[in-house]
C-alpha positions in Angstrom: -6.1 -188.1 -40.7 -5.7 -185.9 -43.6 -8.3 -184.5 -45.6 -8.5 -184.0 -49.2 -10.2 -181.5 -51.5 -10.9 -182.2 -55.3 -10.3 -180.0 -58.0 -10.7 -181.2 -61.3 -8.7 -184.6 -61.8 -6.2 -183.8 -59.1 -6.7 -184.4 -55.4 -4.3 -182.6 -52.7 -3.8 -182.2 -49.4 -5.2 -178.9 -48.1 -2.1 -177.6 -46.2 -1.5 -174.0 -46.6 2.1 -175.0 -47.7 0.8 -176.7 -50.9 2.0 -175.4 -54.1 -0.4 -176.2 -57.1 2.5 -175.3 -59.5 4.8 -178.0 -57.7 1.9 -180.7 -57.4 1.6 -180.3 -61.1 5.0 -180.8 -61.7 5.6 -183.8 -59.7 2.6 -185.5 -61.4 4.6 -184.3 -64.8 7.5 -186.1 -63.5 5.7 -189.1 -62.5 4.0 -189.5 -65.7 7.2 -189.2 -67.5 6.3 -186.2 -69.2 8.9 -183.2 -69.6 7.5 -179.8 -69.7 9.4 -177.6 -72.3 9.6 -173.6 -72.1 8.0 -173.8 -75.8 5.2 -175.4 -74.3 4.0 -173.0 -72.3 1.9 -170.6 -74.3 -0.1 -173.5 -75.8 -3.9 -174.0 -74.2 -4.2 -176.9 -71.7 -7.0 -178.1 -73.6 -7.4 -178.4 -77.3 -9.6 -176.3 -79.0 -11.2 -177.4 -82.6 -10.4 -174.1 -83.9 -9.0 -170.6 -83.0 -10.8 -167.3 -83.3 -9.0 -166.1 -86.0 -9.7 -169.6 -87.8 -13.4 -168.9 -87.3 -13.2 -165.4 -88.4 -11.6 -166.5 -91.7 -14.2 -169.2 -91.9 -17.1 -167.0 -91.9 -15.5 -164.8 -94.1 -15.0 -167.5 -96.8 -18.4 -168.4 -96.5 -19.6 -165.0 -96.9 -17.9 -164.3 -100.1 -18.9 -167.6 -101.1 -22.4 -166.5 -100.6 -21.8 -163.1 -102.6 -20.0 -164.9 -105.2 -23.2 -167.4 -105.4 -25.2 -164.4 -105.6 -23.2 -162.2 -108.2 -23.4 -165.2 -110.6 -27.5 -165.7 -110.1 -27.5 -161.8 -110.9 -24.9 -162.5 -114.0 -27.0 -165.3 -114.9 -30.1 -163.7 -115.0 -28.8 -160.6 -117.0 -27.4 -163.0 -119.6 -30.8 -165.2 -120.1 -32.6 -161.6 -120.2 -30.2 -160.9 -123.2 -30.5 -164.0 -125.2 -34.6 -163.8 -124.6 -34.2 -160.2 -126.0 -32.3 -161.6 -129.0 -35.4 -164.0 -129.9 -37.7 -161.1 -129.9 -39.1 -159.9 -133.7 -37.6 -156.5 -134.8 -41.3 -155.1 -134.8 -41.7 -155.5 -131.0 -42.2 -153.2 -128.7 -40.2 -153.4 -125.2 -42.7 -152.0 -122.2 -41.5 -151.8 -118.6 -44.3 -153.3 -116.5 -44.8 -153.3 -112.4 -46.5 -156.5 -111.8 -49.2 -156.7 -108.3 -48.2 -160.2 -107.0 -51.8 -160.8 -105.4 -50.7 -162.0 -102.3 -52.6 -161.2 -99.1 -49.7 -160.5 -96.9 -47.6 -158.8 -99.1 -46.8 -155.4 -98.6 -45.4 -154.4 -101.6 -47.5 -152.5 -103.9 -46.1 -153.5 -107.2 -43.0 -156.0 -108.0 -40.9 -155.3 -110.9 -39.7 -153.8 -113.1 -39.8 -156.2 -115.4 -39.5 -156.1 -119.4 -42.1 -157.4 -121.8 -42.1 -157.5 -125.9 -45.2 -156.6 -127.7 -45.8 -157.0 -131.3 -48.3 -158.2 -134.1 -48.2 -161.5 -135.4 -48.2 -160.7 -139.2 -49.8 -164.3 -140.4 -52.4 -164.8 -137.3 -52.8 -160.7 -136.9 -52.9 -161.7 -133.0 -50.9 -159.3 -130.6 -47.7 -161.6 -129.1 -46.2 -160.9 -125.5 -43.3 -162.3 -124.6 -41.2 -161.9 -121.2 -38.1 -160.5 -121.5 -36.4 -160.1 -118.0 -35.8 -157.6 -115.2 -32.6 -156.5 -117.4 -33.5 -155.2 -121.1 -30.2 -154.4 -123.4 -31.1 -155.9 -127.0 -27.7 -156.5 -128.9 -28.1 -156.4 -132.4 
């Protein structure tokens, strides 16, 4: 009676003269597969992606996030410039720091934020308009 030892999907006799490579080669002969020298560097089990592909995917994702962040900053800058164009010529622009008022907030004040102040000639009241975080009033 021969004892068999199960290794993965293959079972083989457990004598000392057994060569696992010969056993795998006999299995490929039985199935009609012919191993070539070009196939030895390929992994036995398919991976979803190699380490380099994962690294490139991570780098592309980081680059896309930074592009979105830079676009957001540019958009805020452009909207600040557009709001500054709508302010009358006699307005005074001030840089202000704002206290948010939230209890878990550990920052002292947030900012700088730019506001325009001017006196309305018709109502004689002081007007205030938010410009943004960037102040570049173009004429």
